[in-house]
Steps between C-alpha positions, in 0.01 A plus 500: 500500500357326197304171502365230269247219554619150413330156514630154577316169454600143574605291798638814666539363853630143479725589209636794701429745215328766715777506769754531227307788340481689833865433578605630155301825551660558843850397388477768225390754759145524361171480688169327440137472608299176459174612343346157451591150591294190421631168630408183320287281721603162358831336419472564126339850528717794408532821708477860379668813630478862391778726632574875487874526437651828611828655382689819579466625141420373154846350444490315836153365433612372161787312669256346743258395226778343293601268783138419593426422143747202517282361778180518299367852560250626251317832466126503571432685172624262227668681216669381179881490488699783379725420197796684347706416196858382534713774339764257375603136527586409862393851615200541721267795561506684833332339801465162331347223712746243641350152550508267801506121446139470622202438268413834344203640307457832316180673407508584129203650318269402775615138530744322735786333315727251667863592453679209327840355607513716814826519686668763720672825400355521146251721324153447351429566133179479307534322168208391278256554785695278742716586802853363515771518760830564329857582591640844419716362215183365336331838481469638147454856381125584494401229748209607722647478850291514822595803715391550863295271710157608381301209356752235616388225736746270683398186674761390759514134598294389800560236761371155376172401647644172635824428695799495276871576490415789270368812670428855376827690464626262762862481400563211734858377539544161673843434647402144574555198279188431291248321721245243385208748491679750275609226262158344498333835421746586220468149345119527520501836330732364221270196442188719502645749253623226264170307519317786336766577243666791685864596453791487748837660447834434668777755544820315589859585577820291450502389862222261404763296316733461799226322704236227479267773371621441142356148474174612662455795268579282196238255623240767553554619145488143366170434691331809360490725812706781341391700197790750467855535628664837553869520582847600370796354328647350812211266589503350150877472477543324838199277445647384166846474659359253746346295222824491305770490774322430831623835641339835572748790480771237516377341824422128516133509619529152656793577726467883525868537416661676204597264222859538357470711185129549571533876479517457118184292470259788464708639209510150341121485542443835333721404207324169454151662497608777268652247263172297513298807400334566840331318778208362300740376228715335759196301630394406145856380423515288816776714659285613790309211654375616846446793729289818522561633151465155350157459657395851381586404139340151518182630666477812280516734799615844390802654678630851505870542584590866566873586471724703727845658484659210685389231258747269337410411149212560518293200376328565161146530649601767755350839428781752550291814435347563844210709372413226249527240778258701709243504219536125436466433878186712521347308209594171655329593829173588341224298666726349766319444835793393721870562495761306701818707550788272590838626628551800280479861619542702181281288283228483774493877529498546125207253451317645801496839334315346208230321696152614588429482879242233429772243414586269789870551557721276716860595552738235639845608602755420773551871549201689658623829350408370158135475591508837674651670198243342274214638705667835551507546120119456476430130486297518824301181419812280536521243769858435616632161605854524643660167442744305279333443164662155503272410793187685380464378143544121554250514787253694281536248214445220748174662612391540139558129433301408814205709382525339157466153658191595691 
């Protein structure tokens, strides 16, 4: 047997951190002793626990400590991080540290540095005395890469101190239609974030265009509630198709029936926008006069359209290099405090992988499996609302207007 003392501090009980720590040790067939446990006496007081973690051998103990580290474990004797040079571009030294999406700090030359742009499944490099979270394809030869867990501190999210639909690692999935309380809370959060200059992003799929959600999303952009739009070629094409032909993927949105010859409309749309020189040019020339993309251009809201193999066209603004699209999306998400994910599985998961766990994330989809997959892939902070986006978004916009009138 081999053991190591570890410490935890925070709201360990009501945020369920300590039970999760003990479950993790037992699930991995380790053992533990609680050496010290101080419980906070008041609501805002933190608790402290010191545990002796016991493994079968050094390798087993290392596995235990790696998992506990994700939950905020730190060694009693604080040491500086260990660094090793990257031997080549996109090549990492042995035992490199892999990040979570939680706020992370590293101890470098006796000082704690906050890791910038933290997101999951990346590495930490030290450049010019600062700590950065970077993807493997961004690592350059000679970069100083953090190896091992020594000197790395992770702060997992905690349950909010007041009642809210967001809870620590809650991963809630509601199969009910959105009720008044949920909509009220989300609208209140949006208004609060915008009132102090915070940023809100929307990730939207093409299904938004087939429902009343399109008009609501366009209105939210026009009214200044949305700061960045992330999507793909299809959302933009069918949004513009509706503006030009009144159809979405050839379907008359007023009757819900296919329009004769409507299957060609999305191709006509692409051709018109390409001929105009792009979406922005089409707005400036008076070709595009309403809709989601129109409001983005008129309001100056940046949008990132990431391409896929299935795309027709694509439109000029679509980024077809997926790695480049990922970098642009990451930059666009910098400083965002809330993300609304609307009826798109692949884009939601992709964006979720780029987000810190501190970002409020709301995933709305008619299929509960979408929310489950999002959380299974590491976006544990997401709250899932299982409903038709065509019901959810107009109701949310209505709540926002009501709050504006108060």
